[in-house]
Structures are given as structure tokens and as C-alpha cells.
Residue, then its C-alpha position, 0 to 999 in steps of 0.5 A: x724393234x724391226x716389228x715397229x718400223x714403217x713398211x712404206x709411206x702409206x704406213x707412215x701416213x697412218x702412223x702419223x695420223x694415229x699420233x695426231x689423233x692421240x694428241x687431239x684426244x689427250x689434249x696434247x695438241x699444243x705440243x705439236x708444231x707440225x707433221x712432215x713426211x719430208x723431215x730434213x733431220x730424219x726420214x723416219x721422224x714425222x712429228x715435230x714436237x714443241x720443246x715442252x714435250x721434251x721437258x726434263x725439269x727446271x729449277x724454276x718449278x717445284x720438283x713435284x710440278x716438274x715430275x707431274x709434267x714429265x709423267x704427263x708427257x710420258x703418258x702422251x708419248x706412250x699414247x702416241x706410240x700405241x695410237x701409231x700402231x693401232x691406226x696402222x693395223x686397225x685402220x690401214x690394214x684392217x687387222x688386229x695388232x699382233x701379240x709380238x708387236x704389242x709386246x715390243x710396244x710394251x717393252x718400249x713403254x717400260x724402258x721409257x717409263x723407267x728411264x724418264x720417270x723412274x716409274x715402277x712396273x705396275x705403274x707403267x702397266x697401268x698407264x700402258x693398259x689404260x691407253x691401249x684399251x681406250x685407243x683400241x676403242x677409238x681406232x675401232x670406231x668407224x667415224x674415227x676411221x673415216x676421219x683418219x682416211x681423210x687426214x692421211x689423204x691430205x698428209x700424203x698430198x700436202x707432205x707437211x701439215x702445220x699444227x693448225x692444219x692438223x687441228x682443222x683436219x681432225x676437227x670432225x673428231x669433236x662430233x664423234 
């Protein structure tokens, strides 16, 4: 997965911005606690997600409701991974996503879909392709690119953004 690694801190800021944008547009922002470039657990870990994002089932809810939540969180996770890379390539590097990077991303989505949700390959492909196509249009939009540049500047200077800071900085997406 070397192809997916950040090249520097700027690349990491754009990756975090992409993930934040995807959380906002997929109505998953309630799953975000904060974003930090100085995360104490791991320098590679930027997003601090709420425990609900890692929901793996509960005896207090029906099996169907639990599975639906797991699939929803899987979809958001796939969208975040795709958005991370698309933002880094489209907005920061002004380049298309190389085929080998897209293939590595797809492989990761397939493995996670099998492991976390026991989805079939065709279900995973549908989720991946739908998210990839939609997010490609999102990060190709000049207005979104402008919001992302402002967001990455704020993240780079502040180093940590709360959920509310993130929502405030991305509020301009609502008008696009």
C-alpha cells in the first residue's frame, strides 16, 4: 500500500480535507470528533472518529438494523478513502488518479467489504464505482477546490480542528 502513503504534510492536509468533505456531503459529519496533524497515537492517523463509526453490532438492536449500520459505515469509510486520494491528486497535484493507485484503493475496499460486511464482489464494486464517480465530480468542481484550499490552509496553521471548526470551514459547500 506504498502507493497510498502521504508524501509530505501538505499531502496529508489535502487527504484530511478530502475525508472531511466526504463526511459532510455523505451526512456522516456526526461521526467525526476532530482532525489533528499531531495525533498522539500515530502520526499517520489524522481523523479522530466517534465510536459509532466503528460500530460492530450490539445485542440491543436487531440483526438487520446492525447490518444496515455496518454497511452505512463501510460506505462512508470507502467514500473517505476515495475522497482522500482524489483530493490529493485532483486538488493538490492537479493530476488524475493513476490506475495503479485506483486499483490499490479498490483492492482495499474489496478486502474491507468482505471482512466487515460480508458483501459480495458485485455489491462492493457497485459501492466503489458509485462513490468514485460521484466524488470525482465533486473534487473536479472549482468551488469545492477553493473550499478545500481554504480548509487545508486552516488545518496546516491550526494543526487541530474540532468537529465544529471543520463544519464551519466547510459550510461554503452548502452553497455549491
